[in-house]
N, C-alpha and C positions, 0 to 999 in steps of 0.2 A: 360272310364268316370273318371273324377277327383273326388276323395273322399274328402269331406270336413269334417274336424274334428269338432264334436259338441263342443261348448263352454259353460261352466257352467257360467250362468249369474245371480247371486243372487240378483243383484241390478237393472237389466234392464228387460224391457218387452221381452218376447220371440218373436222371429221373425218367423212368419210362412209364408209358400208359397214363399220362396225365389227361384228364378230360375236363372240359369247361363246366363251371358250376356258377351261375350268375345269381347275385343277390345284392340288394341295395346299390346296384350300379357298380359293384366292385367286380373286377375281372379275376375270378378265382379259377385255379385249376387243382384238381385232387386226383390222387390215385386210390384205388380201391373204391368202396362204397362211400359217396360223400353226401352230407346234409349240411344245411346252413339255416339258422333261424335268427330272427332279429330279437335283440335283448333290449335295446333302447334305440332312440334316434341316433344313427351313426355308429351303433355298437352291434357287431355281428358275431355269433358263435358258429364256428365251422368245425365239423367232425369228419374224419376219414377212417375207414375200417377195412382191413383185408389181411391176407397172409403175408407174413414178412414185413418189410418196411413199407410204410405208407407216407406220402408227402402231401402237404398242403402248400400252395404257392400262390402268390398274388402280387399284383403291380399297382403303383399309384403314380400319377404324374409327378416328377420331381420339380415342383414349381415353388419358388420362395423358400427352398429348403436351406437350413443353416448347419444342422449337426444330426448325427445318429447318436441318440443316448442309449447307453447300456450300463449295467452295474459293474462291469469288469474294471479292474485297475487300468488307468490310462485309456479307458474305452470310449470317452466321450470327447467331442470336439472336432469331428471330421466326417466326411462323407465317404465311405469306402466304395471300391468298385465291386461290381457284381461278381467278378471273377476272384475276389479275395477269399482267402481260406475261411471256411465255416467255422462256427464255434460249437464244441460239444459240451453240453451241460449235464450235470448229474447230481445225485443227492449231495455229494461232497465237493462239487465244483461248479461255481456260477449259478446263475438263475435264468430261465428261459423267458426273458422280457426285454423289450427294446421300444424305442420310439423315434420315428423320424420327426425332427422338430423343424418348424418353419418360423419365418419372420413374425415377431410379436410373440414368441414362445408358445405358439399353438402346436398341438400334436396333429401333424398332417396324417400320421398313421402310427398308432401304438398297438403293441400286441403282447400276449402272454400265452404260454402253453400251459395246459391243465395237467401235465406230468413233468417231473424234474429231468428226465433223461431224454433229451432230444438233440439232434444235430440241426443247426439252424444257420442260414445265411442271409445276408442283406447287403444291398449295394446298388450303386448307380449302373444302369444299362447303358453303355456307351452308345450303342446303335440307335436308341430311341429316346434317351433322356428321361426314361422312367426310373423309378426305384422299385426294386423287386425284393420281396421277402419270401422265404420258404422255410418250412420246418418239417422235420422228418423223425419218425419213431417207429418202433416195432408193433405191428398188429393193429394199434388204435391210437389215434391222436385227436385231441380237441384243442383249438385255439380260440381265444377271443381277439377280435380286430376292432380297433376304435379309430374311426375317421371323423369324429365329431368336431374336431378343430377347437376343442377346449384347451386351456392351459395344460401343457403336457404333464405337469405334475398332478393335475386333477385326474387326467386319464390313467396315469400310472398308479395313483392311489386307489382308484376304482378297481384296476386289475389286481393289485395286491390284496384288496378286500375280498375279491373272487377266490383267490387262493386261500384266504383265511377261513373260509367256509368248511374246508377240509383239513386245515392245519391249524390247530388251536395253539395259542401260547399263553403260558401262565407266568406273569412278570411280577416278582416281588419288588416293592417300592425302593429297596436299597439299590436295585440294578440301575436306577437313574441318578444315583448320588455321585458327585465327583470323587475321583479315586487317585491314589498315589501308586505308581508302579516302580519297582526296583530296577527294571531292565536297564535303561539308558544311564541311570545314576550309579548303579552298582555292578551291572552285569553279573558275573558269577560270584562276586565277592560279597556274598550275604552272610549275616550272623544275627543271632537274636538281639544283640545290642544295637546293631545298625538299623535293623528293621524297627525296633521299638523307638528309637530316636526319631526317625523319619515319620513314624505314625503319630507320635506325640506332636511334632511340629506341624504336620500336615493337618491334624485335627484343629489346631489353633487357626489355621488359615481357611478351613472349610472343606477339607478332604475327609469324607466319612468312611472310606474303604481303602484297604491296602492290598495290593496285589504283589506277592513275592514270586519272582520269575526264576529262571534258570540259575543253578548253582547250590540250591538247598540240598540237593541229593548227592552231592559229590564234593570231595576236597580238591579235585582238579580244577584249575583255573585257565585252562587253555582253550576253551570253547569246544565245539564238536558235541556229538551226541553218543559217544561210545559208552558213557556211563548211565544212560537212560534204561529204564526197565525195572530195576529193583525198586526204586522210588523209596529208598530209606533216607530219613532226614539227617544226613551226615553233618551238614552245616547248621542244623537247628536242633541241637540236643535238648532234651527235656521239653519236647515240642508242645505238649498239652499245656504245661505251665507257661510257656512263652505265649501261646495263643491267648491264654487267660489274661496276661498282662496287657496284650494289645487290646482285648475287649474291654478291660478296665478303663481304657482311655476313651471308650465309646466308638471304637473303630471296628469295622467288619474286616474279615480276613479271607483272601482267596489265594490258592496255591497253584502254580504252574505245573502242567504235565505236557510233555510231547507225546501225545497218546499212541501214535502208530510205531514209534521207534523202540526197538529192542537193541540196545547197544551191545557191540561185540565184546566189550570188557565187563558185561554185567552177568550175574548168575542167571537171570532170566533168559539170557541167550542160550545157555546150556539146557534150559527147561523147555522153552517153546520156540527157540530160534529156528527149529526145523520147519515151522509153519509160517513161511515168509511169502509175501506177495512179490517183493522185490529186494535186491541187495543195494542199499544206499551206501556204497562204499565210501564215497567222499564225505559222508556224514558219520562214518564210523559205526554204522547200524544197519539192521534190516527192517523192513516194513512188515509188521505183524499181519497175519491173515485173519481177519475176523470171521471168516466162514466157519472156523473151527470153535466148538463150544469150550474147549480147554483154554483157547487164547482169550475168549471173551470173559470167561470166568476169572482168569488170572488178572487181566486188566481191570476189570470191574472191582475186585477185591483191592487192588492196589490203590485205585483212585478213591473208592469209597472210604478208605481208611482215614483219609484227611478229615472228613467230616464226622465219621462215626467214632473214631478213637481220639483225635486230636482237637476236635471242636471247631474246625475251620467252617467258614460260612459259604464256601463254594470253591470252584475249580476254574482255572483258566486252562481250557483244553485246546492245545496248539497242534498245528499241522495236520488237522483232519482231512485236508485236501490231498495229502499224500496217499490216502487210501484209494483215490480216484483212479480208475483203470478203464481204458477203452475196451470195446467189446472183446477184442482178442489180446488185451494186455495182461490178463491174469493167468497164472499157471493153472493147469487142470487141478480141480479140488480132489483131494485124497478121500479115501473111504471114511475117515473120521469126521469130515465136514458135513454140516447139516443145513447148509444154505446153498441155493442155486446161483446166487450172485454175491459179488462183493458188497454191493450196496445193501442187500438185505442183511448181511452180516453187520455192516456198520450201524445200520438202524437198530438191530437187536442190541449191539453193544451200547450205543448212546442211550437207548431206552433203559437198558439195565442200570447204567450209571445214574441216570436221572432219578429212576425209581428208588435206588439205594440211598442216595444222598438226601432226597426230600422226605424219605421215611425218617431219617435221623434229624433233619431240620427242614420243615416245610418251606422256609423262605430261602433255601440254598440256591446259590447263583452259579451259573455256568456261562463263561465267555467263550465265543467262537471268534473267527477272524476272517475278514475278506481274504480269499474269494470264496469260501464256503458259506454262501448266503442263501442257499436254496430254501424255499418255503417248507420243504419236506423236513428240514431240521428244526422248524420253529418249536415243536413240542419238546425239544431236548436242549433248549438254549434260552438264557435270559438276557444276553446282550451280545452284539456283534461289534468287533473293533475293526476300524479301518486298517488296512495292511501297512506294514512298516514304511514310514517316510520321515526319518529323523531330521529335525531342524529344517523342514519344508512347509511353511505355513499354507502356501497356495495348494500344494498337493494334499495336505491334510484336509483343507476345506473342500476340495473337489471329491475326494474319496468318501468323506463323511456324508456329503449331500447325495452322491451317487448311491451309497448304500441305504440311506434313509428313504430314498424314493422307492426302493423296492423291498424294504424291511417290514412293511406292515406294522404290527404291534410291538415288534422287538426293539428295544433301545439300541441306538448306535453309539458306540464310544469312539472318540478320536484316538488316533495313534498317540502314544505317549509324547507329551510336550517336553522338549529339552531346549536348552540354549547355552550360549558361551557365558562364562561368568561375568563378562563385561557387558552383557546385553543390557541396553537402558530400559527403564521401566515401560517406556512408551511401546517398545518392541515386544516385551513380555506381554503387554496387554494386547498387542496385535496377534500374538500367537493364540491367545485365548479367544479373541473376537473371530478368528478364522475358523474356530470349531464351535461357534456359539450355539449352533442348532444340534449339537450332539452332546454327549456326556464327556467332559474333559478328564483326561488322565494326565497327571503330571510326573515327570521323572527327572528331577534335578536334585542335587544335594541341597536339602533345605537349610542345613547348618551354614552353608556358604553364601546365601542370598543376602543382598544389601537390603537396607531398610526400604528403599524405593521399590525394589523387586517384590519384597514381601507385601508391601501395600498394594501393588498392582495385582498380585496373585489374589489376596484376600478380597480386594474390591470386586474384581471380575467373578470370582466364585461366588460371591454374594448375589450378583446378578443371575447367574446360572440358577442358583438355589431358589431364589425368590420368584423367578419367572419360569419355572420348569414347565408349568401347564401350557404356556405359550410356546416356549422355545422348543420343547420336545414333543408336545401332544397337540399343538395348534396345527392349522393347515399350512404346509410348507409350500412356498411358491418361489423357487429360485429362478433368477433371470439368466438368460443367455449362456446356456451350456456351452455354446460354441466359443465363448471367451472364458470359460473356467469359472462361471458364476461370479461376476463382479458385484452383484447385489442379491441378497437373499432376504426374503420376508417370510415371517410366520405370523398367522392371524389366530388369536385366541378369542375368548368369549368377549372381552372388552378391552384387550390389550393387543396391539400390534407391534412387533419387533422387527427392525430393519437393520441389517448389517451391510455397511457401505465399504467396498474394497476398491472402489475407483471413484473418480469425481463425477457422480451421477446424481441427478435430482431425485428426491424422496417423495413418493406419492403420499400425501397426508389426507387424502379423501376417506370417506366411510365414517361409521358411527362409533369410533373407538373412544374409550375413556383415557387410556394411556397410550402414548406412542413413544417407543424407544428407538433411538438411532444411534448405533455403535459405529464409530468412525475408524476404519483401519487404513485410511488413505492419507497421504501427506498433505492433500489439499484440505484445509480446515473448513472451507465455506459450504455448509449444508444448505442447499436450496430445497424448499418445500413447494410442492405443486398440488393443486386440486383441493386444498383444504378450505375450510370456512369456519367463522366464529373465532372466539378468543381462547387462548390456552395459556396456562403458566408454564414457564420454561425454567428448567435447571440444566446447566452444563457442568459436567464433572471431567476432570483430566484423567489421565491413565491410572493415577493413584487414588482416585475417588474423591479428590479435593474439589469443592465447588468453586468454579471460576467465573460463573455468570448466572444470574437469575432475573426474572422479570415476566412481563406478560408479552404475547405476540398476537397480532391479527393474522390468522393463517392465510387469508385470502390476499394479503398484500405484504407479507413478511419479506424483509431483506434477508440475504443469506446469513445463517447463524454460524459463527465461528465456534467449531468443535475441535479440540486439539487431537492429534493423532494418538489413537488409543483411548480416546475419550468417549463419553456417553452424553447424548442429549435426551432429556426426558421432558415430554410435553404432556400435560394433563388438562382435561376440561371436565366441567361438571355436566 
């Protein structure tokens, strides 16, 4: 009989009544009634059912392991200990998916849960050198476990596709278009003239969408959320005419809402402030309780107005994660509530908003933001943005890649790109290359950009737009999550795109017609490996100017100099 080492769990509930369940050589333990079935070679589906909390637990040898991947901000790049605090996911917080990655970027073990609300733990067992996973939920739980040792991104993509069978997403084409955001460039100082100026300049550079952030609903410029809730366009008078002027530029328009916050200085606070999940005193607001029909109706009317009355093309729905409550974290619902749980109320609220705005505009867009990336939200969202990381290109790269690996069909947007006015064009280009596999959002004053900065923006936005099918919809294969993804590859039908963030060789094998290599490293020498045949070569600098052309023999090519922020394009017939 196998002896299982007890684990010290200072942060997690003790698992009682676990029984062995052997399948595909995997050492499983489950509480309640457990079943396991083989889905494919190396892929297992395990279910547990019982009264109260049920748990599924398993261990794998921690051999050649390099990182635990998760979609959480700052979640990837280390191996936690088994006694680390578990993570609770829910409809509005996180996603129940993870992968133990090994040398060569293989998935030693990847898993996902079939419901959004789980408590899960993972980590190294000090006593045995194993890596233990467990997941726990109320009454019934199903998990898929992948030990196939494929590239970890392929395992994660398949797990996300499993989610997609139950959570459909309807994505308008404009959700994949580069966007301008007012947040870092204007903060709360928004006006019709300022928005229209940036929209016009952005359209010339390749930005097809503008997202107006905080400040439009108040004359106050001191930040905070005390003025949220009424959602009157105080800083955007004659709103519908203003929106028409932006549309005349050929630009779509999204408007920001801090959905859960009812500011204490708002009229809405007097109306529905009594129905509060929590007092966010440091924010100057309370968190609305969506279990009440009155609250949902009020918020739905407020948000739908932007599309129905003002002609907006969608909503930036912020702070949805503030609805998240632990099992005992919500106050008892009063007699006017019609939902048993906060998550049920949130889902009804988001469904009502999506239904109203798409009735007015079938292509209406809704942006959500990390960490609310649950597949349970896919029917109510058209894009997910990486959480805030101003002027941090590596963090933006890691967060966009992390979210993409779990987002299934939903486009992933970068956090808004900003830079110092003195930023050279090469570094502007590197900001864009760092988010090459997402939808870029830019948030700088476009009237203040130099000719070189504008050229870099326009050139790289052209790359995003021309190669959307590969960059956003191709097979994503990021390398070395333990090192923050120093190289990322996307494979399309006949185009392969590689972004190089460190001095690493580029794999040129395969049957591609076009190979793109974006260089964000200071080392200009791009070395190609594994290729064969002849290709035509074009090298462009950060501003899109051609600096080198010719033919190369792929199987014996010398390193090709590509400037920092530049692009190498190889084509063969």
